[in-house]
C-alpha positions as CSV (number, residue, x, y, z in Angstrom):
1,M,85.9,97.5,106.0
2,S,83.3,98.0,103.4
3,M,84.5,99.4,99.7
4,N,83.7,103.2,99.6
5,T,82.0,103.7,96.2
6,S,82.5,107.2,96.2
7,T,86.1,106.6,95.4
8,T,87.5,105.8,91.8
9,P,90.6,105.4,90.6
10,R,90.0,107.3,86.8
11,G,93.2,109.2,86.3
12,K,94.8,108.5,89.8
13,V,98.3,107.2,89.9
14,V,99.8,104.5,92.5
15,L,103.0,104.0,92.5
16,V,104.3,100.9,93.3
17,T,107.9,99.9,94.7
18,G,108.8,96.0,94.6
19,A,106.8,96.0,91.8
20,T,108.6,92.8,89.7
21,G,108.8,91.1,93.1
22,N,106.2,88.8,95.1
23,Q,103.9,91.4,96.8
24,G,104.5,94.6,94.9
25,G,103.3,92.1,91.6
26,A,100.3,91.1,93.1
27,T,99.6,94.6,94.4
28,S,100.3,95.8,91.0
29,R,97.9,93.5,88.9
30,H,95.4,94.3,91.8
31,L,95.5,97.9,90.8
32,L,95.3,97.7,87.2
33,A,92.4,95.5,86.9
34,N,90.2,98.0,89.3
35,G,91.3,100.8,86.7
36,W,94.4,102.6,88.6
37,H,96.9,104.0,87.0
38,V,100.2,102.0,87.9
39,R,103.8,103.7,88.0
40,A,105.7,100.6,88.8
41,L,109.3,101.7,90.2
42,V,112.0,99.7,88.9
43,R,115.9,99.5,89.2
44,D,115.9,97.7,85.5
45,D,113.3,98.3,83.0
46,T,114.6,95.8,80.6
47,T,113.9,92.6,82.2
48,P,111.4,90.6,81.7
49,A,109.4,91.3,84.8
50,A,109.0,94.8,83.9
51,A,108.5,93.9,80.5
52,A,105.3,92.1,81.4
53,L,104.1,94.6,83.9
54,A,104.2,97.3,80.8
55,A,102.3,94.6,78.5
56,A,99.6,94.3,81.4
57,G,99.3,98.4,80.9
58,A,101.9,99.7,83.9
59,E,104.0,102.6,83.7
60,L,107.4,101.7,84.3
61,V,110.1,103.9,85.6
62,R,113.7,103.7,86.9
63,G,114.4,104.4,90.7
64,D,116.2,102.7,93.5
65,L,115.0,102.4,97.3
66,D,118.5,103.0,98.0
67,D,118.3,106.5,96.2
68,R,115.5,108.7,98.1
69,A,115.5,111.9,95.5
70,S,114.9,109.1,92.4
71,I,112.0,107.9,94.7
72,E,110.6,111.3,95.0
73,E,110.8,112.2,91.3
74,A,108.8,108.5,90.5
75,A,106.0,110.0,93.5
76,R,105.6,113.4,92.1
77,G,102.1,113.8,90.6
78,A,101.2,110.3,93.1
79,Y,97.7,109.8,95.0
80,G,99.1,107.0,96.1
81,L,102.3,104.7,97.0
82,Y,102.8,101.2,98.0
83,S,105.9,100.8,100.1
84,V,107.3,97.0,100.7
85,Q,111.0,96.4,101.2
86,P,113.3,92.7,100.9
87,A,114.5,91.5,103.6
88,N,118.3,92.7,103.3
89,H,120.6,95.0,105.4
90,N,119.5,98.0,104.4
91,E,115.7,97.6,104.6
92,L,115.2,100.0,107.6
93,N,117.1,102.6,105.2
94,Q,115.1,101.8,101.8
95,G,111.8,101.8,104.3
96,V,112.6,105.5,105.6
97,N,113.3,106.7,102.0
98,V,110.3,105.6,100.8
99,A,108.5,106.9,103.6
100,D,110.4,110.3,103.6
101,A,109.8,110.5,99.6
102,A,106.3,110.1,99.9
103,K,106.0,113.0,102.1
104,A,108.4,115.4,100.1
105,A,106.2,114.6,97.0
106,G,102.6,115.1,99.0
107,V,101.5,111.8,98.3
108,Q,97.9,111.3,99.8
109,H,97.9,107.9,100.7
110,L,100.7,105.7,101.4
111,V,100.7,102.0,101.9
112,Y,103.3,100.1,104.0
113,S,103.6,96.6,103.7
114,S,105.2,95.1,107.5
115,V,105.2,91.9,108.7
116,G,102.4,90.1,110.6
117,G,102.7,90.5,114.1
118,A,105.0,93.3,114.5
119,E,103.6,95.1,117.7
120,S,104.4,91.5,119.8
121,Q,107.4,90.7,118.2
122,N,109.0,94.1,118.2
123,R,107.9,94.1,122.3
124,Y,109.3,90.6,123.0
125,Y,112.4,91.9,121.0
126,E,112.7,94.3,123.1
127,Q,112.1,92.8,126.3
128,Q,115.2,90.7,125.5
129,G,117.5,93.3,124.6
130,W,117.3,92.3,121.1
131,G,116.8,96.3,119.8
132,Q,113.8,97.3,117.4
133,I,112.7,95.2,114.5
134,E,113.3,96.7,111.2
135,K,110.1,97.1,110.2
136,W,108.7,98.3,113.3
137,Q,111.3,100.9,113.3
138,I,109.5,101.8,109.6
139,E,106.1,101.6,111.1
140,E,107.2,104.5,113.8
141,H,109.1,106.9,111.1
142,I,105.8,106.6,108.8
143,R,103.6,107.6,112.2
144,A,106.0,110.4,113.2
145,L,106.0,111.7,109.8
146,G,102.1,112.2,109.9
147,I,101.7,111.1,106.7
148,P,98.4,109.4,105.7
149,A,99.2,106.3,105.8
150,T,98.1,102.4,106.2
151,I,100.3,99.6,107.4
152,L,99.3,96.4,106.4
153,R,101.1,93.4,108.7
154,P,101.0,90.0,106.3
155,A,101.3,87.0,107.9
156,G,103.3,84.5,106.9
157,F,103.4,83.8,103.1
158,M,101.6,80.1,102.2
159,E,103.8,79.9,99.5
160,D,106.7,79.1,101.7
161,F,105.0,75.8,102.1
162,T,106.1,74.9,98.6
163,S,109.5,76.1,98.7
164,P,112.4,74.2,99.3
165,A,114.2,77.5,100.2
166,R,111.8,77.4,103.5
167,F,109.8,74.6,104.7
168,L,109.5,72.0,102.2
169,R,112.4,69.7,101.7
170,N,112.9,66.6,100.4
171,G,109.4,65.8,100.3
172,S,108.7,66.6,104.3
173,L,107.7,70.0,106.2
174,N,110.5,71.1,108.2
175,V,109.5,73.6,110.7
176,P,110.7,75.4,113.8
177,W,107.8,75.6,115.9
178,H,105.9,72.9,117.9
179,D,102.8,71.0,116.2
180,G,100.3,73.3,119.1
181,L,101.7,76.6,117.9
182,V,98.9,78.0,115.1
183,M,100.5,79.7,112.3
184,Q,98.9,82.6,110.4
185,L,98.9,82.5,106.9
186,I,98.5,84.9,103.7
187,A,98.3,84.2,100.1
188,I,100.8,86.7,98.1
189,D,98.0,87.4,95.8
190,D,95.7,88.4,98.6
191,T,98.3,90.8,100.0
192,G,97.9,92.8,96.8
193,A,94.1,92.3,97.1
194,F,93.9,94.0,100.7
195,A,96.6,96.6,99.4
196,A,94.0,97.7,96.4
197,L,91.1,97.7,99.0
198,A,93.1,99.9,100.9
199,F,93.6,102.7,98.1
200,A,90.1,102.7,97.1
201,D,88.9,102.6,100.7
202,P,90.8,105.5,102.4
203,D,88.2,106.6,104.8
204,A,87.7,103.0,106.2
205,Y,91.7,102.1,105.9
206,L,93.4,105.3,106.5
207,G,95.7,105.7,109.9
208,R,95.1,102.1,110.7
209,A,97.3,99.3,110.8
210,I,96.0,95.7,109.9
211,E,97.0,92.3,110.4
212,I,95.9,90.1,107.3
213,T,95.7,86.8,107.7
214,G,93.7,83.8,105.4
215,D,93.6,81.0,107.5
216,R,94.8,79.7,110.8
217,L,96.6,76.2,111.1
218,T,98.9,74.3,112.8
219,T,101.6,72.0,111.4
220,P,99.7,69.2,111.5
221,Q,97.0,70.9,110.1
222,I,99.5,72.2,107.3
223,A,101.0,69.1,106.5
224,E,97.0,67.6,106.4
225,A,96.3,70.5,103.5
226,L,99.6,69.3,101.6
227,S,98.9,65.6,102.1
228,A,95.3,65.6,100.1
229,A,96.8,68.5,97.9
230,A,99.5,65.9,96.7
231,G,98.0,62.7,96.9
232,R,100.3,61.2,99.1
233,P,101.6,61.8,103.0
234,V,103.3,64.9,103.4
235,P,105.4,64.2,107.0
236,H,106.3,66.6,109.5
237,T,109.1,67.4,111.7
238,Q,110.4,70.4,114.0
239,I,113.8,71.7,113.7
240,P,115.2,72.1,117.2
241,L,115.5,76.4,117.7
242,D,119.2,75.5,118.9
243,I,120.1,74.0,115.8
244,L,118.7,76.7,114.0
245,S,120.2,79.4,116.0
246,Q,123.7,77.9,114.4
247,H,123.0,78.2,110.9
248,D,120.8,81.1,110.8
249,P,120.1,83.2,114.2
250,D,117.9,86.1,113.3
251,V,115.4,83.4,112.3
252,A,115.9,81.4,115.6
253,K,114.9,84.9,117.0
254,V,112.0,84.7,115.3
255,F,110.3,81.6,116.2
256,T,111.5,81.9,119.9
257,W,109.5,85.1,120.0
258,A,106.8,82.8,118.3
259,H,107.0,79.7,120.5
260,A,107.2,82.0,123.8
261,T,104.0,84.7,123.0
262,F,102.9,85.2,118.9
263,Y,99.9,87.0,117.9
264,D,96.6,86.1,116.2
265,S,94.0,87.5,114.1
266,D,90.0,87.5,113.8
267,L,89.5,86.3,110.3
268,A,85.7,87.6,110.1
269,P,86.4,91.3,109.2
270,L,88.9,90.6,107.1
271,R,86.9,87.7,105.0
272,R,83.9,90.9,105.4
273,A,86.2,93.0,103.7
274,H,87.8,90.8,100.5
275,P,85.2,88.0,100.5
276,G,87.9,86.0,98.2
277,V,90.2,85.7,100.6
278,M,91.9,82.2,100.1
279,D,92.4,79.7,103.0
280,F,95.3,77.3,102.5
281,R,93.5,74.4,100.9
282,T,91.5,76.7,98.5
283,W,95.2,78.4,97.6
284,L,96.9,74.6,97.1
285,N,94.5,73.8,94.8
286,R,94.3,77.1,92.5
287,F,98.1,78.2,92.9
288,G,100.0,75.8,95.1
289,K,99.4,71.9,93.6
290,A,101.8,72.1,90.8
291,R,104.3,74.0,92.6
292,L,103.9,71.0,95.4
293,A,104.3,67.9,92.9
294,T,106.9,69.8,91.3
295,Q,108.9,69.9,94.8
296,L,108.0,66.3,96.0
297,D,109.1,64.8,92.8
298,A,112.7,66.5,92.9
299,P,115.6,64.4,93.2
300,A,116.5,64.8,97.4
301,G,119.4,67.2,97.8
């Protein structure tokens, strides 16, 4: 996965969906920094996030992932399209809409952000009679269309380990997997870096599905890194899956798969392609330490 210096972004447009969100925002920043013309698909071009994108040099275009025609119109004349959808009840339709619009608009390179271990997870779900996961169905639709594409499968986000909405609550790391499970982690900023690499080097990335990971850690190792960054102990506990299933059965299914089979990544080729990819401690020192301190100092609730 070496950089193809013969491919230059000068004058080339990439349409970015989810541009005001986490992955889309990271992708937009890396593309702009590398000289691409970023066309940011936004539902509302008056929000502070949209204004920040415009100030950074992006072209704002209004569109809706539920409206295929608006995506196709926004994609006209674009070389590339970055596709990411939030997890929601309409994710499958939105992902299909983006792929269909890219095909209809003649986009030369679609980069789709799927999920880490998508193939393994989907196989396990089918074996359990749970059906197919939506991101796998979107991947399959892209393959069936025959559009030139790269599928990136980002691991679990490092940001989740400093978030009270996910794993960090009341000063403790609370996760629904056992201590021996090696988690695959990636910083959101690095998802954008890999997307930009894919657009810049189509010879190396087109037609591939790539697991992208920055670190591989067990829960005790994650807690140790959090403790070192915080300068205080951060204990960790395991949430039993049967309790989790009572509150969020879909998430419980994900971690049932993780306990049963999960997946692994080879970091060596990823670090050759993107030497700056962050491990967890590096991400904490650069971005996560202040956020971690804020959460640990927050009143228990």
